[in-house]
N, C-alpha and C positions, 0 to 999 in steps of 0.2 A: 486252413488259415493258421499262421503262426501267432497264437494268442499273445505271446510275450511281446511281439513286435507292435501289437495294437493295444497294449495295456494302457488304460486310462480312457479309452473310448467307451462310451455307453450308447444305448439305443440299439438299433439293428445295423451291424457293420457288414458291408458287402465288399469283397475284394476280388481281383482277377482270379479265375479258377473256381469261384463259387457258382453253383448252378444258376442262380438268379442274376449273375453279373451282367450277362449280355442284355437282358431286358432292362436292368437298372441303369445302364449307361446311356440308354436311348433318350433322345429329346423328341419333342413334338415334331420338329423339323427333321425329316429323315436325311437331309443333306448334311447334318451335323454328325460327325463320326469321330468322337473323342473317347479316350481310354483313361479314365481316372485311376489314380493309385488306390483310392479307397472312397467308398460312398457310405456316409453315415446317415441313416434314417433316424431322425430325432423324434422323441415323443414328448419332450418338455424342454424348458429353457436350460435345465441342468445338462442335458445331453448336448445341447448346442454349445454351452460354455466349455464342456470337456473336449469337444471337437476343436474348438478354437485354440485351447491350450495345447492340445496334442499337435496341432499343425505348427505352432510356434516352436515347441520343444523338438520336433522332428524336422524342422526346416522344409516342410512341404506346404506350398502355397494352397490357399483354399478358394473355393467358389461357393456361392449361395444359390440354392435351387428350391423353388416352391412347386411350380407346375411344369417346369421344363419347357416353357414356351418362348424363351428369349430367341428372337429371330436369328441372331448370329451365334447362338450357343454359348453366350458368355456365362451361363449358369453351370457350365461344366468345363472340363479341360483335361488333356492328357497329362498324366503324372500329377494331378491335383487331388486334393481332398475336397469332396463335394459334401456340403452340409445340406441335407434334403429334409424339408419340413412336411413331406407328403402325409405323414401320419398325425400331424398336428391339425386336426380339423374339427375341433369342438366349436359349437355355436351356442351362445348363451344370450337369450332374448330377455329384455326387461320391458314388459308391456307398460309398467307404471310410468316410465319416462321415455318410451319409444326409442330405446337404444338397443344395440346388439354388440356383443363382443365376439369376435371371430378369430380363430387361430389361423396361422399363416398358410397352412396347406389346404385350406378349404377351397373346393372348386365351386365355380359360379353356379352351375345348374342345381346342385344340391342346396346351395344357399338360397337361390331364388325359390325353390320348392318349399323349403322349411319356412321362410319368412312369409310366403304367400298363404300358408295355412292359417296364419294369424292376421292376414289382411294387409301385409306390408309389401311395398315395392322396394327395389334396391337399385341405385344408379351405377350398375356394373356394365360389363361388356357383353358381347354376343357369343363368343366361343364358349361352349359349355364346360370345357375341361381346363380352362385357364384358372390358376389359383389367385386368390385375392392379393397376395403380396406384389407380384409383378405389376398387376393392374394399378393398384392404388398408389404405389410408390412412384410411378411414372406420370401420374395425373389421372388417367383412367377415363376413357370415352366409351359411349354406348348409345343406345337408342332412347335414353332418357336424359341425356346430357344437357340439352338446351332448357329442359324444364327443371331438373333437379341438381344440375351442376356436375362437375367432374366427380369421379368417385372420391378423390382426395379432398374435395370441398366438403364432404360429409363426414370426414374423419375427425373425431373428437380427441382421440388419444391412441398412442401406440406404446407397446413394450418391446424393448430391443436389448439383445445381448451384445455388449460392446467388445472392443478389441481386447480388453483385459479379462473377458469372461464375466463381467459384472452385468446385472440386470438393471436396465434403466427404464424409467417411465418418462414419456415425452408428451406434453400437451402445452396449452397456452401459458400455463403457470410454471411448469416444471420442465427443465431442459427445453425451453421455448425455442432456442435457436436450432436445436436438433429437430424439433417438431416442424419448424418452418422448412428445413431442408428435406425432411422425409416426404413432404407433400409436393412431389413433382421432380425430385432429383434422381429418380431411378433406383432400382433395387441393387443391393450389394455394395454400396459405396461407404456406408458408415458403420454397419454392423448387421446382425441378423434379427430382423423384426419378427417377433414370435406371435404377437396378437394385436388386434385392432379394435377400437370401439367406435362405432358409427351411430349417427342420428338417423332415424327412419321416418318415412312418411307412408300414410295409408294409401291403398289403391284397390280397386275392384276390377274394372275393365278398362281396356284401351282400344283404340282403333288401330288395327294392324294393316299396314299399307304395303302392297307389293305390286309394282308396275314393271312391265317388261316390253322392250322393243326388240324382239329377236329377229335375226336375219333382216336387219333394217340399218344399213350403214349410214344413211342420211340422218337418222335419229341421234347419232353420236354428237355431231356438232351442234345440232339443235338443243340437245340436252345440256351440254356445257354452257351454251349461251343463256338458256333459260335459268339454269342453276345459279349462275353467278349474279344474275339480276334479281332472282327470287329470294335468295337466302338472306340478304341484309335486312329485309323487312318481314321476315318470316315470323309467324306466331311462335313464341317460345315453347309452347306445348308440343311442338312437332320437332323430332330429331330424325336424321336420315343418314344411312350408310348407302351410298349409291356408286355408280361408275359406268364406264364404257369398256367394251371389249372389241374384238376385231370385227364382229358382225352385228353389234347392237349396243343397247344400254339397258340399265335397270335401276330401280329405286326400291329400297327397303326402308320402312319408317314406322315409328310409333307416334301416335297422336293421343295425348291425354284429353280426349273429348270424344264427341259423337261423330259418326261417319258423315252425316249431312254437312257439318261444319268443316270436316276434313276435306270433303270434295270441293268446297268453295276455296279453301286454302291451296289445294292442289291444282286448281284450274289451269295455271300456266303450263304445268307438266302434262296434264291430261290433254291439252290442246296439241301436243306434239303428235303428228300423224303416225299411224301404224302400230298402235298398242296391240300387243299379242296377249297380254295378261293384265287384268285390272281387278285386283283384290283389295277391297276397302271394307273390312269387316270389324264390327265391335265384338271383341272377344275377351274372356278372362285374361288378365295380365300374364298368368303363367302359361297359357296356351300360346300367346303371342311370342313369349320367350322361347318356348320349345319349337315353334315353327321356324324361327330364325336359326336356333341352335342345330336343328337337323340338317342344315346346309353345310356344316363343317365336317370334313373327314376326320377320322380318328387320328391319323397322322398323314403328313405329306412332305415332299421335298420341294423347297421353294426359296426364293430370294425376294425380299421386299425392302423398300426404302420409303420413308414418309417425311414430307415437308409441310410447313405452315404457309398458307396462302394469305397474303396481307392486302391484296388489291384485286381489282377486276382486270382480266386479260383482254388484250386487243384481239380482233378477228384473226390477225396474222399469227398471234401466239396460240390461239385455240386451234388453228389449222395445223400448226406444227405439232401440237399434241395428237391430233388425228393422224398425222403422217407417221408419228412414232408408233401409234397403235396399228397402223397398216403394216408395219414391219415386224409385228409380234411373231414369235416362234410358234404360238398356239392359237387356235381359233377361239377357245373358251377359257383356257387356263392362264392366259396373260391378260392383264387389265390395268387400267388407270382408275383409281378409286378416289372418291371424295367423301369426307366424314365431317358432318356439320358441327360447327362450334357456335359461339355467340350465345344469346339468351342469358341463362343463369351463369354461364362461365364468366361473363363480363360484370356480373354483380359484385364480384370480389376484386379488390385492387390487385394490380399486377405484382406489387411487392409484398402482398400479404402471405404468399406462399412461394415456393421455389419454381412453380410452373410459370415459365417466363413469357408465354405467348398467348395471353388471354384475349388480346385484341385481334387475333387472327380470325378470319372469316370461316376457315375450314382447313382440314388437313388433306393434302393430296398425296396418295401413295401410288407407286408403280410396283407391280408384283407379277411374278410368273412362277408356275409350278410345273414339275415334270415327273415322269414315271421312272425312267432309267438313268443311271449315272452318265451314260453316253450322251444324253440330251442336255445335261447340266450346262456345259460351256456356252451353248447358243442362247440359253435362257438367261444366264448371268450376263452375257455380253449385251443382250437387249436391255435388261434392267439397268445396267451401268450406263449405256448410251442414253437411255431415257432420263435417268437420274441427272446426268450431266446437263441436259437441257432444262429440266424442271428446276434444278439448283439455281439457274440463272434468273428465273422469274419468281422465285419464292425467297423467304427469309426465315431461317430457323428450321431445325429438324426435331421430330417427335421421338423422345427417348424410348418409347415403347415400340417404335418401328425402327430399331437401330440398323445402321448400314455401315459396314466396315470401311467403305471407301469415302465416307463423309470427310471433307476437308475441315481441319481445325475443329474436331468433333466436340470438344468441351464448349467452345463458344457457340457452336451450332445448336447443341442441346439446351444450353442454359442461358445463353444470351448475356444480358447485363447482370444476371445473378451469379455469374461464375466466380467473381472475386470473393463474394460472401461465402459461397459454397466451399471454396478452397480453405478459407479460414476455419469453417466448421469442421471440415475434413481434418485439418491440422489439429484441432482440439480433441476430436473424438477418435481419430485413427492416425496418430502422429507417425507411426511406423509403417503405414500403408499395408496393414494386414489384409484389408478388403480391397483387392485390386483385380482388374480384368482388362482386356485390351482397350476398352473405352471407358475406364473408370475415371473419377475425379482424382486429380493428383494433389497431394497435401502440400502445396506451396502457396506462398503469399503473392 
């Protein structure tokens, strides 16, 4: 490495030709194949500030990465400077006021494990290697969402390095407009958030729910019919990530209560014929987290798009979703998934944070993964065709499930909040230092 060329950068600097470069450039999605000019692993806000200044002085655009899980790879880029917060993973718990301060690179499973030792839950996601930043800045959904709210709803404060390399504190009293924007407007738009302060709640056990209808194509339509009638009146203590695939359907859920009560709540789903797995067990919270986490591969190649569902679908619309599923390129690795909202998500007014779709019933995602590059085109084609139909029956897209083919993406992700977000972008990043293919543009 030509040290003079990278003078001013601090932290761990990785460039092409370094032994670790090949691993460092990889994202969670193996379909992302970018070649950054330089990757800076930051250990503190000063490293982040130096990287921002260096990118401006050398006219090299930057990207912000915490866990590398952005579905479209917007946290990296060829010929870009990648600011990576992987090594910023300190966790400071304050038992006196039930709060925790978490650095930006902290992964979810270590966070869950640490907090559970002290009796706390956390309203995070299900993939164990996702970092806190991407999750919370886009809203953040998981199997506690209907009970504890979005991840971002539990955020009390954030610290961010801005476009000028200055460290900013954002909360309800200080930089309040920025704080509003950070709660749902996606990562990488306004600066590099380096730490977060969250409020916490205690937990001991939850009921872990796993239902499967394998090799049961009839269950798919029945599941979708039951789901959309069941969800609007669902006990808020239950949250579910579920879906259909080519040959069946499944339900994964957490219930903050006992199994006996869970069974009564689940009765409409349990009545769908042909269950091949019925697991409704009262277990330590951390065991439930680990059971779901174990379903995720370390890395995979995939394409995903997610939309907000605002209404119930007709039988004809549901049958069209089934016909899309019938044309899937994979028996198991292609699916249409549903992620429950409602409950605590609706306790907060829509304009209280930048998360624009609090009144949606759930998120619907279409996704497909593949093993070899040769398979990629057919999987992408299927996702795109399915997305085009789902787009017509839904309103709004989830920023944490980004899709490059989304029409008018700013409006899709941010809805009626877009104009306000553009003003905030103009104030905090007037020169558009923080940009990527679907970033907020700093215009009025």
